ZAKE-770022 format. One record per atom (N, C-alpha, C, O): atom name; x, y, z; residue in three letters. Coordinates in steps of 0.1 Angstrom, whole numbers, padded with zeros to 4 digits. Atoms other than C-alpha are relative to their C-alpha. Example, Ala and Ser with C-alpha at 12.3 -4.5 7.8 and 13.67 -1.06 7.14 Angstrom:
% residues 2
BADO at     X     Y     Z  aa
BADO  N  0009 -0012  0000 ALA
BADO CA  0123 -0045  0078 ALA
BADO  C  0009  0012  0000 ALA
BADO  O  0019  0012  0007 ALA
BADO  N -0009 -0011  0000 SER
BADO CA  0137 -0011  0071 SER
BADO  C -0008  0011  0008 SER
BADO  O -0003  0022  0009 SER
This chain:
% residues 152
BADO at     X     Y     Z  aa
BADO  N  0014  0004  0002 MET
BADO CA  0160  0034 -0026 MET
BADO  C -0005 -0007  0012 MET
BADO  O  0003 -0014  0019 MET
BADO  N  0006  0006 -0011 SER
BADO CA  0137  0022  0000 SER
BADO  C -0001 -0015 -0001 SER
BADO  O  0003 -0021 -0012 SER
BADO  N  0000  0014 -0001 ALA
BADO CA  0131 -0014  0010 ALA
BADO  C -0005 -0007 -0013 ALA
BADO  O  0003 -0009 -0022 ALA
BADO  N  0006  0008  0010 LEU
BADO CA  0108 -0033 -0014 LEU
BADO  C -0004  0008 -0012 LEU
BADO  O -0014  0015 -0011 LEU
BADO  N  0003 -0007  0013 LEU
BADO CA  0108 -0018 -0050 LEU
BADO  C -0003  0014  0003 LEU
BADO  O -0013  0020 -0003 LEU
BADO  N  0002 -0014 -0003 GLY
BADO CA  0110  0017 -0036 GLY
BADO  C -0012  0002  0009 GLY
BADO  O -0016  0014  0011 GLY
BADO  N  0011 -0002 -0009 VAL
BADO CA  0082  0011 -0011 VAL
BADO  C  0005 -0002  0014 VAL
BADO  O  0011 -0012  0018 VAL
BADO  N -0005  0000 -0014 SER
BADO CA  0091  0020  0025 SER
BADO  C -0008 -0011  0009 SER
BADO  O -0018 -0016  0005 SER
BADO  N  0006  0009 -0010 GLN
BADO CA  0083 -0003  0055 GLN
BADO  C -0014  0006  0004 GLN
BADO  O -0023 -0002  0006 GLN
BADO  N  0012 -0006 -0004 LYS
BADO CA  0057  0022  0066 LYS
BADO  C -0011 -0002 -0011 LYS
BADO  O -0023 -0005 -0007 LYS
BADO  N  0010  0002  0011 CYS
BADO CA  0039  0020  0032 CYS
BADO  C -0004 -0015 -0001 CYS
BADO  O -0016 -0018 -0003 CYS
BADO  N  0003  0014  0000 GLN
BADO CA  0041 -0018  0033 GLN
BADO  C -0010 -0003  0011 GLN
BADO  O -0020 -0011  0009 GLN
BADO  N  0009  0002 -0011 TYR
BADO CA  0024 -0017  0066 TYR
BADO  C -0014  0006 -0003 TYR
BADO  O -0024  0000  0000 TYR
BADO  N  0013 -0007  0004 ALA
BADO CA -0003  0007  0053 ALA
BADO  C -0007 -0009 -0010 ALA
BADO  O -0020 -0011 -0009 ALA
BADO  N  0006  0008  0010 LEU
BADO CA -0009 -0016  0023 LEU
BADO  C -0006 -0013  0007 LEU
BADO  O -0017 -0017  0003 LEU
BADO  N  0005  0012 -0007 ARG
BADO CA -0013 -0047  0046 ARG
BADO  C -0011  0003  0009 ARG
BADO  O -0021 -0005  0010 ARG
BADO  N  0011 -0004 -0008 ALA
BADO CA -0035 -0028  0070 ALA
BADO  C -0013  0002 -0008 ALA
BADO  O -0024 -0003 -0004 ALA
BADO  N  0011 -0002  0009 LEU
BADO CA -0058 -0017  0042 LEU
BADO  C -0005 -0013 -0006 LEU
BADO  O -0017 -0015 -0008 LEU
BADO  N  0003  0013  0005 PHE
BADO CA -0057 -0052  0028 PHE
BADO  C -0009 -0008  0010 PHE
BADO  O -0019 -0014  0007 PHE
BADO  N  0007  0007 -0010 GLU
BADO CA -0069 -0066  0061 GLU
BADO  C -0014  0005  0001 GLU
BADO  O -0023 -0003  0004 GLU
BADO  N  0014 -0005  0000 LEU
BADO CA -0099 -0043  0061 LEU
BADO  C -0007 -0003 -0013 LEU
BADO  O -0019 -0005 -0013 LEU
BADO  N  0006  0004  0013 ALA
BADO CA -0105 -0051  0024 ALA
BADO  C -0006 -0014  0001 ALA
BADO  O -0016 -0017 -0006 ALA
BADO  N  0005  0013 -0001 ILE
BADO CA -0109 -0087  0033 ILE
BADO  C -0014 -0001  0006 ILE
BADO  O -0022 -0009  0003 ILE
BADO  N  0012  0000 -0007 ARG
BADO CA -0138 -0078  0056 ARG
BADO  C -0011  0009 -0007 ARG
BADO  O -0022  0008 -0002 ARG
BADO  N  0010 -0009  0007 TYR
BADO CA -0155 -0053  0032 TYR
BADO  C -0011 -0008 -0007 TYR
BADO  O -0007 -0019 -0012 TYR
BADO  N  0007 -0013 -0004 PRO
BADO CA -0185 -0045  0029 PRO
BADO  C -0007 -0001  0014 PRO
BADO  O -0015  0007  0017 PRO
BADO  N  0007  0001 -0013 THR
BADO CA -0195 -0057  0064 THR
BADO  C  0002  0013  0008 THR
BADO  O  0012  0020  0007 THR
BADO  N -0001 -0011 -0009 GLU
BADO CA -0201 -0031  0090 GLU
BADO  C  0007 -0004  0013 GLU
BADO  O  0009  0004  0022 GLU
BADO  N -0007  0005 -0012 THR
BADO CA -0182 -0052  0115 THR
BADO  C  0014  0007  0000 THR
BADO  O  0021  0007 -0009 THR
BADO  N -0012 -0007 -0001 VAL
BADO CA -0153 -0032  0128 VAL
BADO  C  0012 -0010  0003 VAL
BADO  O  0010 -0020  0009 VAL
BADO  N -0012  0008 -0002 THR
BADO CA -0117 -0045  0130 THR
BADO  C  0008  0008  0009 THR
BADO  O  0011  0019  0007 THR
BADO  N -0008 -0007 -0010 THR
BADO CA -0096 -0036  0160 THR
BADO  C  0014  0001 -0005 THR
BADO  O  0019 -0006 -0013 THR
BADO  N -0014 -0002  0002 VAL
BADO CA -0061 -0023  0159 VAL
BADO  C  0008 -0013  0003 VAL
BADO  O  0017 -0017 -0005 VAL
BADO  N -0007  0012 -0004 SER
BADO CA -0049 -0054  0177 SER
BADO  C -0003 -0012 -0010 SER
BADO  O  0007 -0020 -0013 SER
BADO  N  0003  0010  0010 ASP
BADO CA -0067 -0077  0152 ASP
BADO  C  0008  0002 -0013 ASP
BADO  O  0014 -0007 -0019 ASP
BADO  N -0007 -0003  0012 ILE
BADO CA -0051 -0059  0122 ILE
BADO  C  0015 -0003  0003 ILE
BADO  O  0022 -0009 -0006 ILE
BADO  N -0014  0002 -0003 ALA
BADO CA -0017 -0059  0139 ALA
BADO  C  0004 -0014  0000 ALA
BADO  O  0014 -0018 -0005 ALA
BADO  N -0003  0015 -0001 GLN
BADO CA -0018 -0096  0147 GLN
BADO  C -0001 -0007 -0013 GLN
BADO  O  0007 -0015 -0017 GLN
BADO  N  0002  0007  0013 SER
BADO CA -0032 -0107  0113 SER
BADO  C  0010  0003 -0010 SER
BADO  O  0014 -0005 -0018 SER
BADO  N -0009 -0004  0010 GLN
BADO CA -0008 -0087  0093 GLN
BADO  C  0015  0002  0005 GLN
BADO  O  0023  0008 -0002 GLN
BADO  N -0013 -0001 -0005 ASN
BADO CA  0022 -0088  0116 ASN
BADO  C  0006  0015  0000 ASN
BADO  O  0017  0017 -0005 ASN
BADO  N -0004 -0014  0000 ILE
BADO CA  0024 -0050  0120 ILE
BADO  C  0002  0005  0015 ILE
BADO  O -0007  0002  0023 ILE
BADO  N -0001 -0005 -0014 PRO
BADO CA  0038 -0034  0152 PRO
BADO  C -0011  0010  0003 PRO
BADO  O -0013  0020 -0004 PRO
BADO  N  0012 -0008 -0003 PRO
BADO CA  0008 -0018  0169 PRO
BADO  C  0004  0015  0002 PRO
BADO  O -0004  0024 -0002 PRO
BADO  N -0004 -0014 -0002 ARG
BADO CA  0028  0014  0177 ARG
BADO  C  0000  0008 -0013 ARG
BADO  O -0003  0020 -0014 ARG
BADO  N  0000 -0006  0013 PHE
BADO CA  0032  0021  0140 PHE
BADO  C -0014  0000 -0006 PHE
BADO  O -0017  0009 -0014 PHE
BADO  N  0013  0002  0006 LEU
BADO CA -0002  0009  0131 LEU
BADO  C -0010  0012  0003 LEU
BADO  O -0017  0016 -0006 LEU
BADO  N  0009 -0011 -0003 GLU
BADO CA -0021  0037  0149 GLU
BADO  C  0003  0012 -0008 GLU
BADO  O -0007  0018 -0013 GLU
BADO  N -0004 -0011  0008 GLN
BADO CA -0002  0063  0130 GLN
BADO  C -0005 -0002 -0015 GLN
BADO  O -0010  0007 -0021 GLN
BADO  N  0004  0003  0013 ILE
BADO CA -0008  0046  0097 ILE
BADO  C -0015  0000 -0002 ILE
BADO  O -0020  0006 -0012 ILE
BADO  N  0014  0000  0001 LEU
BADO CA -0045  0041  0103 LEU
BADO  C -0006  0014  0001 LEU
BADO  O -0015  0018 -0006 LEU
BADO  N  0004 -0014 -0001 SER
BADO CA -0048  0078  0113 SER
BADO  C  0002  0006 -0014 SER
BADO  O -0007  0014 -0018 SER
BADO  N -0002 -0006  0013 LYS
BADO CA -0033  0088  0079 LYS
BADO  C -0010 -0006 -0010 LYS
BADO  O -0016  0002 -0018 LYS
BADO  N  0010  0006  0009 LEU
BADO CA -0056  0063  0060 LEU
BADO  C -0014  0006  0003 LEU
BADO  O -0022  0008 -0007 LEU
BADO  N  0013 -0006 -0004 ARG
BADO CA -0086  0078  0079 ARG
BADO  C  0000  0014 -0005 ARG
BADO  O -0011  0018 -0011 ARG
BADO  N -0001 -0013  0005 THR
BADO CA -0075  0113  0070 THR
BADO  C -0002  0000 -0015 THR
BADO  O -0008  0010 -0021 THR
BADO  N  0001  0001  0014 GLY
BADO CA -0073  0102  0034 GLY
BADO  C -0014 -0004 -0005 GLY
BADO  O -0017 -0004 -0017 GLY
BADO  N  0013  0005  0003 GLY
BADO CA -0109  0089  0035 GLY
BADO  C -0001 -0014 -0004 GLY
BADO  O -0012 -0018 -0009 GLY
BADO  N  0000  0014  0004 TYR
BADO CA -0100  0053  0029 TYR
BADO  C -0006 -0009  0010 TYR
BADO  O -0012 -0019  0007 TYR
BADO  N  0005  0007 -0011 ILE
BADO CA -0111  0041  0063 ILE
BADO  C -0007  0009  0009 ILE
BADO  O -0006  0021  0009 ILE
BADO  N  0008 -0008 -0010 GLU
BADO CA -0134  0052  0091 GLU
BADO  C  0002 -0007  0013 GLU
BADO  O  0003 -0019  0014 GLU
BADO  N -0001  0006 -0013 SER
BADO CA -0129  0047  0128 SER
BADO  C -0014  0001  0007 SER
BADO  O -0021  0010  0005 SER
BADO  N  0012  0001 -0008 ARG
BADO CA -0157  0037  0151 ARG
BADO  C  0004 -0001  0014 ARG
BADO  O  0013 -0009  0018 ARG
BADO  N -0004 -0001 -0014 ARG
BADO CA -0154  0046  0187 ARG
BADO  C -0009 -0009  0009 ARG
BADO  O -0019 -0015  0005 ARG
BADO  N  0008  0007 -0010 GLY
BADO CA -0167  0029  0218 GLY
BADO  C  0006 -0014  0004 GLY
BADO  O  0017 -0018 -0001 GLY
BADO  N -0004  0013 -0005 ASN
BADO CA -0165 -0005  0234 ASN
BADO  C  0003 -0010 -0011 ASN
BADO  O  0013 -0018 -0010 ASN
BADO  N -0002  0009  0012 GLN
BADO CA -0167 -0023  0201 GLN
BADO  C  0006  0008 -0011 GLN
BADO  O  0003  0005 -0023 GLN
BADO  N -0006 -0009  0010 GLY
BADO CA -0146  0003  0183 GLY
BADO  C  0010 -0007 -0008 GLY
BADO  O  0015 -0018 -0005 GLY
BADO  N -0010  0005  0009 GLY
BADO CA -0122 -0002  0155 GLY
BADO  C -0001  0007 -0014 GLY
BADO  O -0005  0019 -0014 GLY
BADO  N -0001 -0007  0014 TYR
BADO CA -0119  0005  0117 TYR
BADO  C -0008 -0008 -0010 TYR
BADO  O -0009 -0020 -0009 TYR
BADO  N  0007  0006  0011 VAL
BADO CA -0139 -0002  0086 VAL
BADO  C  0005  0008 -0013 VAL
BADO  O  0009  0019 -0012 VAL
BADO  N -0003 -0006  0013 MET
BADO CA -0131  0005  0049 MET
BADO  C -0012  0008 -0004 MET
BADO  O -0023  0004 -0003 MET
BADO  N  0011 -0009  0005 THR
BADO CA -0151  0034  0034 THR
BADO  C -0002  0000 -0015 THR
BADO  O -0011  0005 -0020 THR
BADO  N  0000  0001  0015 VAL
BADO CA -0143  0027 -0002 VAL
BADO  C  0001 -0014 -0004 VAL
BADO  O  0008 -0022  0002 VAL
BADO  N -0001  0013  0005 SER
BADO CA -0148 -0004 -0022 SER
BADO  C  0014 -0004 -0003 SER
BADO  O  0021  0004 -0009 SER
BADO  N -0014  0005  0003 PRO
BADO CA -0116 -0025 -0025 PRO
BADO  C  0002  0000 -0015 PRO
BADO  O  0014  0001 -0019 PRO
BADO  N -0002 -0001  0015 SER
BADO CA -0122 -0025 -0063 SER
BADO  C  0003  0014 -0004 SER
BADO  O  0007  0016 -0016 SER
BADO  N -0002 -0013  0004 GLY
BADO CA -0120  0012 -0063 GLY
BADO  C  0013  0007  0005 GLY
BADO  O  0015  0019  0003 GLY
BADO  N -0013 -0005 -0005 ILE
BADO CA -0086  0016 -0047 ILE
BADO  C  0011 -0009 -0006 ILE
BADO  O  0012 -0021 -0004 ILE
BADO  N -0012  0008  0005 SER
BADO CA -0053  0006 -0064 SER
BADO  C  0011  0001  0010 SER
BADO  O  0012  0010  0018 SER
BADO  N -0012  0000 -0008 VAL
BADO CA -0021 -0003 -0047 VAL
BADO  C  0008  0013 -0003 VAL
BADO  O  0013  0019  0006 VAL
BADO  N -0007 -0012  0004 GLY
BADO CA -0005  0026 -0066 GLY
BADO  C -0005  0012  0006 GLY
BADO  O  0003  0021  0011 GLY
BADO  N  0006 -0012 -0007 GLU
BADO CA -0029  0051 -0052 GLU
BADO  C  0004  0001  0014 GLU
BADO  O  0008  0012  0019 GLU
BADO  N -0004  0000 -0014 ILE
BADO CA -0021  0041 -0017 ILE
BADO  C  0015  0003  0002 ILE
BADO  O  0019  0010  0011 ILE
BADO  N -0015 -0003 -0001 ILE
BADO CA  0017  0041 -0023 ILE
BADO  C  0002  0015 -0002 ILE
BADO  O  0010  0021  0005 ILE
BADO  N -0002 -0014  0002 ARG
BADO CA  0015  0076 -0037 ARG
BADO  C -0005  0008  0012 ARG
BADO  O  0000  0018  0015 ARG
BADO  N  0005 -0007 -0012 TYR
BADO CA -0007  0087 -0008 TYR
BADO  C  0009  0000  0012 TYR
BADO  O  0011  0010  0019 TYR
BADO  N -0009  0002 -0011 ILE
BADO CA  0016  0073  0018 ILE
BADO  C  0014  0006 -0002 ILE
BADO  O  0020  0013  0006 ILE
BADO  N -0014 -0003  0003 GLU
BADO CA  0050  0079  0001 GLU
BADO  C  0001  0015 -0005 GLU
BADO  O  0012  0021 -0004 GLU
BADO  N -0001 -0012  0007 GLY
BADO CA  0042  0111 -0018 GLY
BADO  C  0007 -0003 -0013 GLY
BADO  O  0007 -0014 -0018 GLY
BADO  N -0007  0002  0013 ALA
BADO CA  0061  0116 -0051 ALA
BADO  C  0012 -0009  0002 ALA
BADO  O  0019 -0008  0012 ALA
BADO  N -0011  0009  0000 ASP
BADO CA  0086  0089 -0058 ASP
BADO  C  0013  0008 -0004 ASP
BADO  O  0015  0011 -0016 ASP
BADO  N -0013 -0006  0003 GLU
BADO CA  0120  0106 -0056 GLU
BADO  C  0012 -0008  0005 GLU
BADO  O  0022 -0003  0009 GLU
BADO  N -0010  0010 -0005 SER
BADO CA  0140  0075 -0048 SER
BADO  C  0013  0001 -0008 SER
BADO  O  0024 -0003 -0003 SER
BADO  N -0012 -0002  0008 VAL
BADO CA  0165  0083 -0076 VAL
BADO  C  0001  0014 -0003 VAL
BADO  O -0008  0020 -0009 VAL
BADO  N -0002 -0014  0002 ASP
BADO CA  0179  0118 -0077 ASP
BADO  C -0003  0005 -0013 ASP
BADO  O -0009  0016 -0015 ASP
BADO  N  0002 -0006  0013 CYS
BADO CA  0179  0122 -0114 CYS
BADO  C -0014  0000 -0005 CYS
BADO  O -0017  0006 -0015 CYS
BADO  N  0014  0000  0004 LEU
BADO CA  0142  0116 -0116 LEU
BADO  C -0008  0012  0007 LEU
BADO  O -0020  0014  0004 LEU
BADO  N  0007 -0011 -0007 LYS
BADO CA  0134  0146 -0094 LYS
BADO  C -0003  0011 -0011 LYS
BADO  O  0005  0015 -0019 LYS
BADO  N  0005 -0009  0010 LYS
BADO CA  0113  0169 -0116 LYS
BADO  C  0006  0014  0001 LYS
BADO  O  0006  0020  0012 LYS
BADO  N -0005 -0014  0001 GLY
BADO CA  0129  0202 -0127 GLY
BADO  C  0012  0003  0008 GLY
BADO  O  0016  0015  0009 GLY
BADO  N -0012 -0003 -0008 ASP
BADO CA  0160  0198 -0106 ASP
BADO  C  0011 -0010 -0004 ASP
BADO  O  0011 -0022  0001 ASP
BADO  N -0011  0009  0004 SER
BADO CA  0190  0182 -0123 SER
BADO  C  0013  0002  0007 SER
BADO  O  0023 -0004  0005 SER
BADO  N -0013 -0003 -0007 SER
BADO CA  0215  0196 -0098 SER
BADO  C  0005 -0011  0009 SER
BADO  O  0016 -0011  0013 SER
BADO  N -0004  0012 -0008 HIS
BADO CA  0215  0163 -0079 HIS
BADO  C  0008 -0010 -0008 HIS
BADO  O  0015 -0018 -0002 HIS
BADO  N -0007  0009  0008 CYS
BADO CA  0230  0145 -0108 CYS
BADO  C  0013  0006 -0006 CYS
BADO  O  0012  0016 -0012 CYS
BADO  N -0013 -0005  0004 PRO
BADO CA  0267  0150 -0115 PRO
BADO  C  0001 -0001 -0016 PRO
BADO  O  0010  0006 -0022 PRO
BADO  N -0001  0002  0014 PHE
BADO CA  0261  0139 -0151 PHE
BADO  C -0009  0009 -0008 PHE
BADO  O -0007  0010 -0021 PHE
BADO  N  0009 -0010  0006 ARG
BADO CA  0234  0165 -0159 ARG
BADO  C -0006 -0004 -0013 ARG
BADO  O -0003  0002 -0023 ARG
BADO  N  0007  0005  0013 GLY
BADO CA  0214  0145 -0185 GLY
BADO  C  0009 -0009 -0008 GLY
BADO  O  0003 -0015 -0018 GLY
BADO  N -0009  0009  0008 GLY
BADO CA  0244  0125 -0198 GLY
BADO  C  0001 -0014  0006 GLY
BADO  O  0010 -0021  0003 GLY
BADO  N -0001  0013 -0008 CYS
BADO CA  0237  0095 -0175 CYS
BADO  C -0007 -0011 -0008 CYS
BADO  O -0019 -0009 -0012 CYS
BADO  N  0006  0011  0007 VAL
BADO CA  0230  0062 -0193 VAL
BADO  C -0011 -0007  0009 VAL
BADO  O -0019 -0015  0003 VAL
BADO  N  0009  0007 -0009 PHE
BADO CA  0210  0050 -0162 PHE
BADO  C -0014  0007  0000 PHE
BADO  O -0023  0001  0004 PHE
BADO  N  0013 -0008 -0002 LYS
BADO CA  0183  0078 -0163 LYS
BADO  C -0012 -0007 -0008 LYS
BADO  O -0022 -0009 -0002 LYS
BADO  N  0010  0007  0007 ASP
BADO CA  0163  0060 -0190 ASP
BADO  C -0004 -0013  0007 ASP
BADO  O -0016 -0016  0007 ASP
BADO  N  0003  0013 -0007 LEU
BADO CA  0165  0027 -0171 LEU
BADO  C -0008  0003  0012 LEU
BADO  O -0018 -0004  0015 LEU
BADO  N  0008 -0004 -0012 TRP
BADO CA  0153  0044 -0139 TRP
BADO  C -0014  0004 -0004 TRP
BADO  O -0024  0000  0003 TRP
BADO  N  0013 -0004  0004 GLU
BADO CA  0124  0060 -0158 GLU
BADO  C -0009 -0011 -0004 GLU
BADO  O -0021 -0012 -0001 GLU
BADO  N  0008  0011  0004 ARG
BADO CA  0113  0028 -0174 ARG
BADO  C -0004 -0009  0011 ARG
BADO  O -0015 -0014  0012 ARG
BADO  N  0003  0008 -0012 ALA
BADO CA  0116  0009 -0141 ALA
BADO  C -0012  0006  0008 ALA
BADO  O -0021 -0001  0012 ALA
BADO  N  0011 -0007 -0008 LYS
BADO CA  0095  0035 -0123 LYS
BADO  C -0013 -0001 -0007 LYS
BADO  O -0023 -0003 -0001 LYS
BADO  N  0013  0001  0007 SER
BADO CA  0069  0035 -0151 SER
BADO  C -0006 -0014  0000 SER
BADO  O -0018 -0015  0002 SER
BADO  N  0004  0014 -0001 SER
BADO CA  0067 -0003 -0151 SER
BADO  C -0006 -0003  0013 SER
BADO  O -0017 -0009  0014 SER
BADO  N  0006  0003 -0013 MET
BADO CA  0062 -0005 -0114 MET
BADO  C -0013  0008  0002 MET
BADO  O -0022  0002  0008 MET
BADO  N  0013 -0008 -0001 SER
BADO CA  0036  0023 -0115 SER
BADO  C -0011 -0007 -0007 SER
BADO  O -0022 -0008 -0002 SER
BADO  N  0011  0007  0008 ASP
BADO CA  0017  0004 -0142 ASP
BADO  C -0005 -0012  0008 ASP
BADO  O -0017 -0014  0008 ASP
BADO  N  0004  0012 -0008 ILE
BADO CA  0017 -0028 -0121 ILE
BADO  C -0008  0004  0012 ILE
BADO  O -0019 -0002  0015 ILE
BADO  N  0007 -0005 -0012 PHE
BADO CA  0007 -0010 -0089 PHE
BADO  C -0013  0006 -0003 PHE
BADO  O -0023  0003  0005 PHE
BADO  N  0013 -0006  0004 ASP
BADO CA -0020  0010 -0106 ASP
BADO  C -0010 -0009 -0005 ASP
BADO  O -0022 -0007 -0004 ASP
BADO  N  0009  0010  0006 ALA
BADO CA -0034 -0020 -0123 ALA
BADO  C -0005 -0010  0010 ALA
BADO  O -0013 -0019  0007 ALA
BADO  N  0004  0010 -0011 THR
BADO CA -0038 -0039 -0090 THR
BADO  C -0008  0007  0010 THR
BADO  O -0004  0016  0017 THR
BADO  N  0009 -0006 -0010 SER
BADO CA -0068 -0031 -0069 SER
BADO  C  0001 -0009  0013 SER
BADO  O  0006 -0020  0013 SER
BADO  N  0001  0008 -0012 PHE
BADO CA -0073 -0043 -0033 PHE
BADO  C -0009 -0011 -0002 PHE
BADO  O -0007 -0022  0005 PHE
BADO  N  0009  0011  0003 GLN
BADO CA -0101 -0064 -0046 GLN
BADO  C  0007 -0011 -0007 GLN
BADO  O  0005 -0023 -0004 GLN
BADO  N -0008  0010  0007 ASP
BADO CA -0076 -0082 -0069 ASP
BADO  C  0008 -0008  0011 ASP
BADO  O  0009 -0020  0010 ASP
BADO  N -0008  0007 -0010 LEU
BADO CA -0055 -0090 -0038 LEU
BADO  C -0009 -0009  0009 LEU
BADO  O -0005 -0020  0013 LEU
BADO  N  0009  0008 -0008 VAL
BADO CA -0085 -0101 -0018 VAL
BADO  C -0004 -0013 -0008 VAL
BADO  O -0005 -0024 -0002 VAL
BADO  N  0004  0012  0009 ASP
BADO CA -0096 -0124 -0047 ASP
BADO  C  0011 -0010  0000 ASP
BADO  O  0009 -0022  0000 ASP
BADO  N -0012  0009  0000 LYS
BADO CA -0061 -0138 -0049 LYS
BADO  C  0001 -0008  0013 LYS
BADO  O  0004 -0020  0013 LYS
BADO  N -0001  0006 -0013 GLN
BADO CA -0060 -0145 -0012 GLN
BADO  C -0011 -0011  0002 GLN
BADO  O -0008 -0022  0006 GLN
BADO  N  0011  0010 -0001 ARG
BADO CA -0094 -0162 -0013 ARG
BADO  C  0002 -0012 -0009 ARG
BADO  O -0001 -0024 -0005 ARG
BADO  N -0003  0011  0009 LYS
BADO CA -0084 -0183 -0042 LYS
BADO  C  0011 -0010  0006 LYS
BADO  O  0009 -0022  0005 LYS
BADO  N -0011  0008 -0006 SER
BADO CA -0052 -0195 -0025 SER
BADO  C -0005 -0007  0013 SER
BADO  O  0000 -0018  0016 SER
BADO  N  0005  0006 -0012 ASP
BADO CA -0072 -0202  0007 ASP
BADO  C -0009 -0012 -0004 ASP
BADO  O -0010 -0021  0005 ASP
BADO  N  0009  0011  0004 HIS
BADO CA -0095 -0226 -0013 HIS
BADO  C  0006 -0010 -0009 HIS
BADO  O -0001 -0019 -0013 HIS
BADO  N -0007  0010  0008 GLN
BADO CA -0069 -0245 -0032 GLN
BADO  C  0001 -0012  0008 GLN
BADO  O  0005 -0012  0020 GLN
BADO  N -0001  0012 -0007 VAL
BADO CA -0069 -0281 -0023 VAL
BADO  C  0013 -0007 -0004 VAL
BADO  O  0016 -0008 -0016 VAL
BADO  N -0012  0007  0003 ASP
BADO CA -0037 -0301 -0020 ASP
BADO  C -0003 -0015  0001 ASP
BADO  O -0007 -0020  0011 ASP
BADO  N  0004  0014  0000 TYR
BADO CA -0043 -0337 -0031 TYR
BADO  C  0012 -0009  0002 TYR
BADO  O  0011 -0021 -0001 TYR
BADO  N -0011  0008 -0002 THR
BADO CA -0008 -0349 -0023 THR
BADO  C -0002 -0009  0012 THR
BADO  O -0008 -0006  0022 THR
BADO  N  0001  0010 -0011 ILE
BADO CA -0005 -0380 -0001 ILE
BADO  C  0013 -0003  0006 ILE
BADO  O  0015 -0011  0015 ILE
């Protein structure tokens, strides 16, 4: 299984890059690759590839020129974390026995007590990811930025 809950490092970078653009939505102000990389601690060499894929998917748009960079093309409320994970990762095949139509990877061939556990875990994670929009994340960030600490 990949790093965080079946989400690869590449996908985590894609989520953070899109989040950085969601923070700035709906302004037409572009965000440079270096700004995204610095703000979200993403290696710039990976970020270019990730942004290219997000652009191909229609989630962001690139602006060329001296003041070039990226902007989000879809409202953050209209994109779920789950949608982006599926777009970047493809089908989740992190556990062999969950591969559709192919039980040859599992030596237990349907007799495994773990299969139901994997299916429930995958379903629960999908439900959480699909129920979380980028606007939800932006709102949470803004709320935490405005909390006041009254400790002395």
